[in-house]
C-alpha positions as CSV (number, residue, x, y, z in Angstrom):
1,M,23.4,89.1,181.0
2,Q,21.2,87.2,178.6
3,E,20.1,90.4,177.0
4,L,23.7,91.4,176.3
5,A,24.6,88.0,175.0
6,D,21.5,88.0,172.6
7,A,22.1,91.6,171.5
8,T,25.8,91.1,170.7
9,R,25.9,87.3,169.7
10,T,28.3,86.6,172.5
11,A,28.7,84.4,175.6
12,V,28.6,86.4,178.9
13,S,30.2,85.3,182.1
14,F,30.2,86.6,185.7
15,S,33.3,85.3,187.6
16,I,35.1,85.7,190.8
17,Y,38.9,85.9,191.4
18,D,40.1,83.1,193.7
19,E,43.8,83.2,194.4
20,T,45.2,82.0,191.1
21,E,42.1,81.5,188.9
22,L,38.7,82.8,188.1
23,R,35.6,80.8,188.8
24,I,32.6,81.2,186.7
25,L,29.5,82.0,188.9
26,A,27.0,82.5,186.0
27,R,27.3,82.1,182.2
28,V,24.8,82.7,179.4
29,H,25.2,82.7,175.5
30,S,23.2,83.7,172.6
31,S,21.4,80.9,170.7
32,G,23.5,81.5,167.4
33,T,27.0,81.5,168.9
34,L,29.1,78.5,169.0
35,L,31.6,79.0,171.9
36,F,33.5,77.1,174.6
37,N,31.0,75.5,176.9
38,F,32.2,77.0,180.1
39,S,29.5,76.4,182.7
40,P,29.2,77.8,186.2
41,G,31.9,76.4,188.4
42,A,34.5,76.1,185.6
43,T,37.6,78.1,185.8
44,L,39.4,80.6,183.5
45,P,43.2,81.1,183.5
46,V,44.4,84.5,184.8
47,A,47.3,84.4,182.4
48,A,45.4,83.9,179.2
49,S,41.9,85.4,179.5
50,A,40.3,88.8,179.3
51,S,38.9,88.2,182.7
52,G,42.3,87.3,184.1
53,W,43.7,90.4,182.7
54,A,41.0,92.5,184.2
55,V,42.1,90.9,187.6
56,L,45.7,91.8,187.0
57,A,44.5,95.4,186.3
58,T,42.7,95.6,189.8
59,L,44.7,93.5,192.0
60,R,46.8,95.5,194.5
61,E,50.3,95.1,195.6
62,P,51.9,93.0,196.9
63,E,49.3,90.3,195.7
64,N,49.7,91.6,192.0
65,T,53.5,91.0,191.9
66,A,53.2,87.6,193.7
67,L,50.5,86.6,191.2
68,R,52.6,87.7,188.2
69,A,55.7,85.7,189.8
70,H,53.4,82.6,190.1
71,L,52.1,83.0,186.5
72,A,55.6,83.4,185.1
73,K,56.7,80.1,186.8
74,L,53.5,78.4,185.8
75,R,53.6,79.4,182.1
76,G,57.4,79.4,181.5
77,D,58.5,80.6,178.2
78,A,54.9,81.6,177.1
79,W,54.7,84.1,179.9
80,P,56.7,87.0,178.4
81,A,54.4,87.1,175.4
82,L,51.3,86.7,177.5
83,W,52.5,89.4,179.8
84,R,53.1,91.8,176.9
85,A,49.7,91.2,175.5
86,A,48.0,91.5,179.1
87,S,50.1,94.8,179.8
88,A,48.8,96.3,176.5
89,A,45.2,95.3,177.3
90,I,45.5,96.6,181.0
91,A,46.9,100.0,179.6
92,D,43.6,100.4,177.5
93,L,41.2,99.8,180.6
94,P,41.3,103.5,181.8
95,K,40.3,104.8,178.4
96,Q,37.7,102.3,177.2
97,G,36.7,100.6,180.6
98,Y,37.5,97.1,179.5
99,V,40.3,94.9,178.6
100,I,40.4,92.8,175.3
101,S,42.1,89.6,174.7
102,R,42.5,88.5,171.1
103,G,43.4,84.8,170.9
104,A,44.9,84.4,174.4
105,I,42.6,81.8,175.7
106,H,42.1,80.3,172.2
107,P,43.6,81.5,168.9
108,D,40.1,82.0,167.3
109,M,38.5,83.9,170.3
110,L,38.0,87.4,171.3
111,G,37.2,88.4,175.0
112,L,36.3,91.5,176.7
113,A,36.2,92.0,180.5
114,V,35.4,94.6,183.0
115,P,36.8,94.1,186.6
116,I,34.5,94.8,189.5
117,F,35.8,95.3,193.0
118,A,33.2,94.8,195.6
119,G,33.1,93.6,199.2
120,G,36.7,92.7,199.2
121,S,36.5,90.5,196.2
122,I,37.4,91.0,192.6
123,Y,34.7,90.0,190.1
124,T,34.6,90.2,186.3
125,I,31.9,90.4,183.8
126,S,33.0,89.3,180.3
127,A,31.8,88.6,176.9
128,G,33.5,86.3,174.3
129,A,32.9,85.7,170.6
130,P,34.7,84.0,167.8
131,L,37.1,86.5,166.2
132,K,35.6,85.9,162.8
133,D,32.1,87.1,164.1
134,V,33.3,90.4,165.5
135,E,34.7,93.7,163.8
136,G,36.7,96.3,165.6
137,V,33.9,98.8,165.2
138,R,31.3,96.5,166.8
139,V,33.7,95.7,169.7
140,Q,34.3,99.4,170.4
141,K,30.9,100.8,169.6
142,V,28.5,98.1,170.7
143,I,29.8,95.2,172.7
144,G,32.3,97.1,174.9
145,P,30.0,100.0,176.0
146,R,27.2,97.6,176.7
147,L,29.6,95.3,178.7
148,V,30.7,98.4,180.8
149,R,27.0,99.3,181.5
150,L,26.2,95.9,182.6
151,A,29.3,95.8,184.9
152,K,28.0,98.9,186.6
153,I,24.7,97.3,187.2
154,V,26.3,94.1,188.4
155,A,28.7,96.2,190.7
156,A,25.8,98.0,192.3
157,A,23.9,94.5,192.8
158,V,26.8,93.0,194.4
159,Q,27.4,96.0,196.7
160,G,23.6,96.1,197.4
161,V,23.1,99.4,195.8
162,T,20.2,100.1,193.3
163,P,21.6,101.5,190.2
164,L,20.1,104.6,188.8
């Protein structure tokens, strides 16, 4: 995780989905990046984070429908716009391997997340950076692919398998 954070000038988190939120289990950041100081134990919102959208992409029915109904009630008038953004990000998951959130958790932040389903739990591995520090090409050619590779390593570790 630290290697990815340093190489991409991002903060990298490993989180677990727990009913209506994500709890950060581990977090590292590059030395030159000023980001939110989420620490292990902090929570991320499902409705407004790349990690949350990765969960929505992975969560099976009927839990997915129930969670979306809960988020609609919780977020009120903001939910339709959040769901449109989440749906678009979720639609990109099969072709790129990760979801992207631009400005959902904070107007100036970009987040990428990969869902990991292991042992009956949903985890995410995510990377975040200030929007001003990331360009589309760097996200698509560097950060995203490295995040997907790390997710495969983490998934194997969580499942007790040694990656190739």
